[in-house]
FIDREN-274173 format. One record per residue (C-alpha): residue number from 1; residue in three letters; x, y, z. Coordinates in pm, 1 decimal. Example, Ala and Ser with C-alpha at 12.3 -4.5 7.8 and 13.67 -1.06 7.14 Angstrom:
BEGIN
NUZA   resi   resn         xx         yy         zz
NUZA      1    Ala     1230.0     -450.0      780.0
NUZA      2    Ser     1367.0     -106.0      714.0
***
This chain:
BEGIN
NUZA   resi   resn         xx         yy         zz
NUZA      1    Met     6879.6     2108.2    -2145.0
NUZA      2    Thr     6658.5     2098.9    -2447.1
NUZA      3    Ile     6659.4     2030.3    -2818.5
NUZA      4    Arg     6706.7     2241.5    -3128.2
NUZA      5    Ile     6547.6     2157.1    -3461.9
NUZA      6    Asp     6731.0     2260.6    -3778.9
NUZA      7    Lys     6448.2     2377.2    -4004.9
NUZA      8    Asn     6677.4     2354.4    -4308.0
NUZA      9    Leu     6718.7     1978.7    -4253.4
NUZA     10    Cys     6373.2     1890.9    -4118.8
NUZA     11    Asp     6114.0     1786.9    -4376.1
NUZA     12    Gly     5850.9     1674.3    -4124.0
NUZA     13    Cys     5917.1     1315.5    -4235.0
NUZA     14    Gly     5780.8     1393.7    -4578.8
NUZA     15    Lys     5415.7     1317.0    -4624.7
NUZA     16    Ala     5385.9     1119.4    -4303.1
NUZA     17    Lys     5085.6     1226.1    -4099.3
NUZA     18    Glu     5293.0     1205.5    -3783.2
NUZA     19    Pro     5672.2     1252.3    -3794.0
NUZA     20    Leu     5883.7      998.6    -3605.7
NUZA     21    Cys     5994.0     1258.7    -3350.5
NUZA     22    Val     5632.7     1347.0    -3269.4
NUZA     23    Arg     5543.7      981.2    -3227.8
NUZA     24    Ile     5841.9      903.1    -3000.1
NUZA     25    Cys     5828.5     1206.3    -2766.5
NUZA     26    Pro     5715.4     1081.5    -2421.8
NUZA     27    Gly     5618.7     1434.1    -2312.7
NUZA     28    Asn     5400.4     1500.5    -2618.4
NUZA     29    Leu     5604.9     1816.3    -2679.6
NUZA     30    Leu     5665.7     1793.2    -3053.9
NUZA     31    Tyr     5425.1     1874.2    -3335.3
NUZA     32    Lys     5421.1     1970.0    -3704.9
NUZA     33    Asp     5412.9     2347.7    -3746.6
NUZA     34    Ile     5239.5     2543.1    -4023.0
NUZA     35    Asp     5538.6     2477.4    -4252.7
NUZA     36    Lys     5499.0     2102.4    -4183.1
NUZA     37    Lys     5827.0     2087.8    -3994.5
NUZA     38    Ala     5885.9     1960.9    -3642.0
NUZA     39    Glu     5853.8     2213.4    -3360.7
NUZA     40    Ile     5874.4     2189.2    -2981.6
NUZA     41    Arg     5591.1     2331.5    -2770.1
NUZA     42    Asp     5788.1     2418.3    -2457.1
NUZA     43    Lys     6165.6     2374.5    -2439.6
NUZA     44    Gly     6154.4     2393.8    -2060.2
NUZA     45    Glu     5940.3     2080.6    -2044.2
NUZA     46    Cys     6179.5     1863.9    -2248.4
NUZA     47    Trp     6273.1     1542.6    -2061.2
NUZA     48    Asp     6614.6     1517.3    -2230.5
NUZA     49    Cys     6548.4     1156.7    -2327.6
NUZA     50    Ala     6704.2     1208.2    -2676.3
NUZA     51    Gly     6440.5      983.9    -2836.7
NUZA     52    Cys     6364.2     1243.8    -3104.7
NUZA     53    Val     6735.2     1296.3    -3169.0
NUZA     54    Lys     6780.3      924.8    -3229.9
NUZA     55    Glu     6467.7      878.5    -3444.5
NUZA     56    Cys     6506.0     1176.6    -3679.9
NUZA     57    Pro     6597.5     1029.8    -4020.7
NUZA     58    Lys     6740.3     1363.7    -4138.4
NUZA     59    Gly     6956.6     1434.6    -3833.2
NUZA     60    Ala     6769.8     1763.5    -3794.3
NUZA     61    Ile     6735.3     1746.4    -3415.6
NUZA     62    Glu     7016.2     1800.8    -3171.2
NUZA     63    Met     7011.7     1811.0    -2793.9
NUZA     64    Tyr     7203.7     2060.6    -2586.4
NUZA     65    Leu     7421.7     1889.6    -2327.0
NUZA     66    Gln     7501.3     2004.4    -1976.8
NUZA     67    Pro     7811.9     2226.4    -1961.5
NUZA     68    Glu     7987.2     1968.2    -1741.9
NUZA     69    Ile     7987.8     1721.1    -2030.9
NUZA     70    Asp     8188.3     1924.8    -2282.4
NUZA     71    Gly     8150.8     2293.8    -2214.8
NUZA     72    Arg     7866.7     2536.7    -2265.4
NUZA     73    Gly     7692.6     2491.2    -2600.4
NUZA     74    Ala     7788.1     2125.8    -2650.5
NUZA     75    Thr     7531.1     1931.1    -2848.9
NUZA     76    Leu     7442.3     1569.9    -2925.4
NUZA     77    Arg     7325.7     1473.0    -3273.4
NUZA     78    Ala     7252.4     1132.3    -3424.4
NUZA     79    Lys     7326.6     1001.2    -3770.6
NUZA     80    Lys     7139.0      693.9    -3889.2
NUZA     81    Lys     7340.3      437.2    -4080.2
NUZA     82    Ser     7096.7      166.6    -4193.9
NUZA     83    Glu     7010.9      -20.5    -3872.5
NUZA     84    Lys     7273.7      155.5    -3660.4
NUZA     85    Val     7278.3      500.0    -3503.9
NUZA     86    Glu     7597.7      699.2    -3458.9
NUZA     87    Phe     7590.1      968.9    -3191.0
NUZA     88    Ile     7800.9     1277.9    -3250.8
NUZA     89    Ile     7896.8     1525.4    -2978.7
NUZA     90    Lys     7984.6     1873.9    -3093.8
NUZA     91    Ser     8208.3     2040.7    -2839.5
NUZA     92    Gly     8096.7     2355.6    -2665.7
NUZA     93    Lys     8452.2     2445.5    -2571.2
NUZA     94    Ser     8586.2     2746.6    -2749.4
NUZA     95    Ala     8909.4     2709.9    -2942.4
NUZA     96    Cys     9212.0     2871.4    -2782.8
***
């Protein structure tokens, strides 16, 4: 499993020197790219902790889930609502 960063939503936490996702990543895998947006160094090294998913204020990061959870391509995204975080699972199951 790994994460995907939606570059259309990510703003690199504005003018912050270090985006929240970069600060929270225990594997030191995230950084600001040349466009000042979050990027992952090596998807294969991701620990699947979902810390960056939870901390992203824009909801720009989603984590791919194991196929056993809800089919191939299922993802987990977080939406911050003041002090609470709502986790959203997008199904990977194809419609019949």
